[in-house]
C-alpha positions in Angstrom: -24.8 -36.0 1.6 -26.5 -32.8 2.4 -27.3 -34.0 5.7 -23.5 -35.0 6.4 -22.5 -31.5 5.3 -25.1 -29.8 7.3 -24.3 -31.8 10.3 -20.5 -31.1 10.1 -21.2 -27.4 9.8 -23.6 -27.4 12.8 -20.7 -29.4 14.9 -18.2 -26.9 13.8 -20.5 -23.8 14.6 -21.3 -25.3 18.0 -17.7 -26.2 18.6 -16.4 -22.6 18.0 -19.4 -21.0 19.9 -18.8 -22.8 23.4 -14.9 -23.2 23.3 -12.7 -21.0 25.5 -11.5 -17.7 24.0 -7.8 -18.6 24.3 -8.6 -21.9 22.3 -9.1 -19.9 19.0 -5.3 -19.9 18.6 -4.6 -22.5 16.3 -1.9 -25.0 16.6 -1.3 -25.2 13.1 -2.5 -22.6 10.4 -2.1 -21.6 6.7 -3.1 -18.0 5.8 -3.6 -16.2 2.8 -3.9 -12.3 3.0 -4.4 -9.8 0.1 -4.8 -6.1 1.1 -5.3 -3.6 -1.6 -5.3 0.4 -1.5 -5.5 2.9 -4.1 -6.1 6.4 -2.6 -5.5 10.1 -3.2 -6.3 13.4 -1.3 -8.5 15.3 -3.8 -10.7 13.2 -6.0 -13.7 11.4 -4.8 -13.4 7.8 -6.2 -17.3 7.2 -6.0 -17.7 10.2 -8.6 -16.1 8.1 -11.3 -18.8 5.5 -10.8 -21.7 7.8 -11.8 -23.3 7.9 -15.3 -22.2 11.2 -16.0 -19.1 12.2 -14.0 -18.5 15.9 -13.4 -14.9 17.2 -12.1 -14.9 20.6 -10.7 -11.3 21.8 -11.0 -12.3 25.0 -9.1 -13.6 23.0 -6.0 -10.7 20.6 -6.2 -8.1 23.4 -6.1 -10.2 25.0 -3.1 -10.2 21.7 -1.2 -6.8 20.6 -1.9 -4.3 20.7 1.2 -1.2 22.9 0.9 1.0 19.8 0.5 -0.7 19.5 -3.0 -1.9 16.3 -4.9 -0.8 12.9 -3.7 -1.4 9.6 -5.1 -0.5 6.4 -3.1 -0.9 2.7 -4.0 -0.3 -0.1 -1.6 -0.6 -3.9 -2.1 0.8 -6.6 0.1 -0.2 -10.2 -0.8 1.1 -12.8 1.3 1.2 -16.6 2.2 2.0 -17.7 5.9 2.4 -21.2 7.2 2.6 -21.2 11.0 2.9 -23.8 14.0 2.3 -22.7 17.7 2.3 -24.9 20.6 3.7 -22.7 23.0 7.0 -22.9 20.8 5.9 -20.5 17.8 7.4 -21.2 14.1 6.3 -19.5 11.3 7.3 -19.0 7.5 5.7 -16.2 5.2 6.4 -15.4 1.5 5.1 -12.3 0.1 5.3 -9.1 -2.0 5.3 -5.6 -1.0 4.2 -2.8 -3.6 4.2 0.8 -2.4 4.1 3.8 -4.6 3.7 7.7 -3.9 3.5 10.5 -6.4 3.2 14.3 -5.4 2.3 17.3 -7.4 2.4 20.9 -6.2 -1.1 22.7 -5.3 0.0 25.7 -7.6 -0.6 23.7 -10.8 -4.2 22.9 -9.4 -4.8 26.5 -8.4 -4.1 27.6 -12.0 -6.2 25.0 -13.6 -9.0 25.6 -11.2 -8.8 29.5 -11.0 -7.0 30.5 -14.1 -5.0 33.6 -14.4 -5.6 37.1 -16.5 -2.0 37.6 -16.5 0.6 35.7 -18.5 1.8 33.0 -16.2 4.3 30.1 -16.4 4.2 27.6 -13.4 6.8 25.1 -13.4 6.8 22.2 -10.8 8.7 19.2 -9.9 6.8 15.8 -9.9 8.0 13.9 -6.7 7.3 10.2 -6.5 8.8 6.7 -6.4 7.6 3.2 -6.7 9.0 0.1 -4.7 8.4 -3.7 -5.3 10.1 -6.2 -2.9 9.8 -10.0 -2.6 10.5 -11.4 0.7 10.5 -14.4 2.8 10.2 -14.2 6.6 10.7 -16.6 9.4 10.2 -16.2 13.0 10.7 -18.5 16.2 10.0 -17.8 19.6 7.3 -18.6 22.4 3.6 -17.5 22.3 1.4 -18.2 25.0 -1.9 -16.6 26.3 0.1 -14.4 28.8 3.4 -13.8 27.0 5.0 -13.6 23.5 8.5 -13.1 22.3 9.2 -14.0 18.7 12.5 -13.3 16.9 12.1 -12.7 13.2 14.6 -12.7 10.1 13.6 -11.7 6.7 15.5 -12.3 3.3 14.2 -9.8 0.7 14.8 -8.8 -2.8 14.0 -5.4 -4.6 12.4 -6.3 -8.0 11.9 -2.5 -9.1 12.6 0.7 -7.9 11.5 3.8 -9.8 12.5 7.5 -9.2 11.1 10.6 -10.8 14.2 12.7 -10.3 14.1 15.6 -13.1 10.5 15.2 -13.9 8.5 18.5 -14.2 5.1 19.8 -15.4 4.6 23.3 -16.7 1.0 25.1 -16.7 1.2 28.3 -18.8 -1.1 31.1 -20.0 0.6 33.1 -22.9 -0.1 36.6 -24.4 -2.2 35.0 -27.4 -4.8 33.7 -24.7 -3.6 30.1 -25.3 -3.2 28.1 -22.1 -2.2 24.5 -21.5 0.4 22.2 -19.8 3.8 20.6 -20.6 4.9 17.3 -19.0 8.6 16.2 -18.9 8.8 13.0 -17.2 12.5 12.2 -16.6 13.2 9.0 -14.4 15.3 6.1 -13.7 13.8 2.5 -13.4 16.2 0.1 -11.3 15.2 -3.4 -11.8 16.2 -7.0 -11.1 16.4 -8.0 -14.7 17.1 -6.0 -17.8 14.0 -4.2 -18.9 12.8 -3.4 -22.3 9.6 -2.7 -24.1 9.3 -6.5 -24.9 9.5 -7.5 -21.1 5.8 -8.1 -21.0 5.5 -10.0 -24.2 4.2 -13.5 -24.4 7.4 -14.8 -25.7 9.5 -13.0 -23.0 7.2 -14.5 -20.1 7.2 -18.0 -21.5 11.1 -18.4 -21.4 11.2 -18.4 -17.5 15.1 -18.3 -17.6 14.6 -14.6 -18.3 13.7 -13.8 -14.7 13.4 -16.9 -12.4 17.3 -17.2 -11.8 17.4 -13.4 -10.9 14.5 -13.8 -8.6 15.5 -17.0 -6.7 19.3 -16.6 -6.9 21.2 -15.6 -3.9 22.7 -12.5 -5.3 21.4 -9.2 -4.4 19.4 -10.5 -1.3 19.0 -8.0 1.5 18.4 -8.9 5.2 15.8 -7.6 7.9 15.7 -8.5 11.5 13.2 -7.6 14.4 11.2 -9.1 17.1 7.5 -9.2 18.5 6.8 -8.8 22.3 3.5 -9.3 23.8 2.3 -9.5 27.5 -0.5 -9.2 29.9 -0.6 -5.9 31.9 -3.1 -6.4 34.7 -6.2 -8.3 34.4 -7.8 -6.4 31.2 -4.8 -5.1 29.3 -2.6 -6.7 26.9 0.4 -5.0 25.1 2.1 -5.6 21.8 5.1 -4.3 20.3 7.2 -5.1 17.1 10.4 -3.7 15.6 11.8 -4.4 12.2 15.3 -3.1 11.4 17.3 -3.4 8.1 20.7 -5.0 8.2 21.8 -5.4 4.7 20.4 -3.6 1.8 19.3 -5.4 -1.5 21.3 -4.7 -4.5 20.2 -3.9 -8.1 22.5 -3.5 -11.0 20.3 -2.6 -14.0 19.2 0.8 -14.7 16.9 2.0 -17.5 16.5 5.6 -18.1 12.7 6.4 -19.1 11.2 9.5 -20.5 7.5 10.3 -20.6 6.3 13.4 -22.4 3.0 15.1 -22.9 1.6 18.5 -24.1 -1.6 20.2 -24.6 -2.4 23.7 -25.9 -5.6 25.3 -26.4 -7.8 28.4 -26.2 -11.3 29.6 -25.5 -12.4 30.0 -28.9 -11.3 26.5 -29.8 -13.1 25.0 -26.7 -16.3 26.9 -27.9 -16.1 26.0 -31.4 -18.6 23.8 -32.9 -16.0 22.4 -35.4 -15.4 19.0 -34.3 -11.8 19.0 -35.6 -11.1 22.0 -33.5 -12.8 21.0 -30.4 -11.4 17.6 -30.3 -7.6 18.5 -30.0 -6.2 15.7 -27.9 -3.0 15.9 -25.7 0.1 14.5 -27.3 1.9 11.6 -25.4 4.8 9.7 -25.9 7.3 7.4 -23.9 10.6 5.9 -24.1 12.8 3.4 -22.4 16.6 3.9 -23.0 19.1 1.3 -23.3 19.8 -0.8 -20.0 22.9 0.2 -18.3 25.2 -1.3 -15.5 24.7 0.9 -12.4 24.4 -0.5 -9.0 21.7 0.8 -6.3 21.3 -0.3 -2.8 18.0 -0.1 -1.1 16.6 -1.1 2.2 13.0 -2.0 3.3 11.7 0.6 6.0 12.7 0.5 9.5 9.4 0.1 11.6 8.8 0.6 15.3 5.0 -0.1 16.5 3.3 -0.8 19.9 -0.4 -0.9 20.8 -2.6 -1.9 23.8 -5.9 -3.8 24.0 -8.3 -3.2 26.6 -10.9 -6.1 27.1 -13.2 -5.4 30.1 -15.9 -7.7 28.7 -14.2 -11.1 28.6 -13.5 -11.0 24.9 -17.1 -9.8 23.8 -15.8 -6.4 23.2 -12.4 -5.2 22.8 -10.7 -1.5 22.5 -7.4 -1.3 20.8 -5.0 1.9 20.4 -1.6 1.8 18.9 1.2 3.9 17.5 4.0 3.4 15.0 7.2 5.1 13.6 8.5 4.5 10.2 11.6 5.5 8.4 11.4 5.2 4.6 14.4 4.3 2.6 16.8 4.3 5.5 20.6 4.6 4.6 19.5 5.7 1.1 22.3 7.0 -1.4 19.7 9.9 -2.3 18.8 11.9 0.8 15.6 13.4 -1.1 14.1 9.9 -0.8 14.7 9.7 2.9 11.4 10.3 5.0 9.9 9.4 8.3 6.3 9.5 9.6 4.2 8.4 12.6 0.9 6.1 12.3 -1.7 5.3 14.7 -4.4 3.0 15.1 -7.9 3.2 17.2 -10.5 0.2 17.0 -13.1 -1.6 18.5 -14.3 -5.1 17.9 -17.5 -7.1 18.9 -17.1 -10.8 19.2 -20.2 -13.2 19.4 -19.2 -16.7 20.6 -15.9 -16.9 19.0 -17.8 -17.4 15.7 -18.3 -13.8 14.4 -16.2 -10.9 15.1 -17.0 -7.2 13.8 -14.2 -4.7 13.9 -14.7 -1.1 13.3 -11.4 1.0 13.1 -9.6 4.3 12.2 -6.0 4.1 11.6 -2.9 5.7 9.6 -0.8 3.1 8.2 1.9 3.8 5.8 0.9 7.5 5.3 -2.8 6.4 4.3 -5.6 7.3 6.6 -8.0 4.3 6.7 -11.6 3.8 8.2 -12.4 0.3 7.9 -15.2 -2.2 8.8 -14.1 -5.7 9.0 -15.8 -9.0 9.5 -14.3 -12.3 10.6 -16.1 -15.7 10.6 -14.5 -18.5 12.5 -15.6 -22.1 12.3 -12.3 -23.3 14.0 -11.1 -25.4 11.0 -11.6 -22.3 8.7 -11.6 -18.7 9.4 -12.5 -16.1 6.7 -12.2 -12.3 7.0 -13.1 -9.5 4.7 -13.7 -5.8 4.8 -14.0 -2.4 2.9 -12.5 0.9 3.7 -12.5 4.5 2.8 -8.9 6.1 2.6 -6.9 9.1 1.7 -3.5 10.4 2.2 -5.3 13.4 3.8 -7.3 13.1 7.0 -10.3 15.3 5.9 -10.5 13.8 2.4 -10.3 10.1 3.9 -14.2 10.6 5.1 -15.0 11.7 1.4 -14.2 8.1 -0.2 -11.1 9.7 -1.9 -9.8 6.1 -1.9 -11.2 2.7 -1.6 -9.7 -0.4 0.0 -10.7 -4.0 -0.2 -9.2 -7.0 1.4 -9.8 -10.6 2.0 -8.1 -13.1 3.9 -8.6 -16.7 5.0 -6.9 -19.2 7.4 -7.1 -23.0 7.5 -5.8 -25.1 10.7 -6.7 -26.6 13.8 
C-alpha cells in the first residue's frame, strides 16, 4: 500500500513539474479559503506572548499616529466551485466580517504622560461591525490570453453594529484622583431578534429561530460586477475588476445596547501594600434593551481594482503591482459611516516547475497594511496554500508586528 501511495505521489509531482505553465489552470475546481486578520496600529502583538508582558503607555502615546488608536478585525471564509473550459462558470458561498474601532490620541497622551493640572478629556468612540453572508455567481470566458467574466452576488446583512453616542472620559481631579469613565451607547441591527439568550444551547438547537431568516428571500441585497483580463505584449498581463452595489440589504430588528465601565484611583492607593486597596478593579456592566422594529438599509462596499503582472522569466519569477479604490457603506442613511480609501499591492513570486511557488508581498487591503509570505504547493489534483503576515492599520506599525494574519486555502480539481 505504501508503494502505491508513493508511486502516485511521484507521478503527480512529475506531472506537475513538466507540464506547461498554462496547464495549471484546472477545468474543474473546488476551493476553500479562510483569511483572518486582527490588527491595530499601536500595540505589538508579540509582546503578549512574553512570560512577563510590559506595556509602556508613555512609549505607546509617543509612537501613536495623530489619527489615534485603531483596531481592525477582518475574516472572509469562502467555498467556491468553478468550471473552466474556456467558458467559465463559478459559484461561491462565503461570509464577510469587517470591524473597525477608533479612539482619539488625546486619551493615550493623558494616560502615558499624565497632567499636573486638573483635566477632563472626553472623546467619542467611533466604530462599526459588519457581517454579511453572500452567494456569488459568475459566467464568462477565461482563456490564456483573454478573460471577461460577469458576476452577480446576492447577500444578506446578518449584523450591523454602530457606536454612535459612545464616549470615554479620562480625568485628573483636584484631590489627585485619576481614572476613566466609559459610556458605550450603540445600536445593533440584526437579521433575527437578539437577546442575552441568543447564544444559549436551547436557542441554537431550535434552527427555526434563525434559519428561515438567513435563507429566506426577504432582505436580500444585490451586487453586480465584472472581471477583465488580457495580455499586453509578450511579458505583461493586466487584470481589472469592479463590484457595484445595486440593491441594499434590509434589516428590521434593532436592539439598543449599553456598556459602562469606570475606574478611579490615586497614587497612594497604587503604592499601598494593602491588597484590599491596591486591588481596586474597574467596574463593568452591559445591557441589551428590548428589540424594536426599525428598518435599516445597508450595501456592501463599492470596489474598483486593477493590477499588472510582469513575467520576463517564463513564469519562474513574476512581479505584480496593483491599485484599488473602495467606497465603504455607499448610499448609507448615516453620512458619518461613509468613507473611501485607496489600497495597493506590490509583490513578487518565484515558481519551481509548477510544483512550488513562493510569494512575498506588501499591500494595503481594506485599510490594513499587510506584509505577507505565502507558499503554494501544487500536485495538480490538489493545491495547498498557506501563509503568515504582519499587519497594522498604520504603515510604520505594520513592520512592528502590531497585528498578525494567518491564512490557509486548498483546492481540489483536475
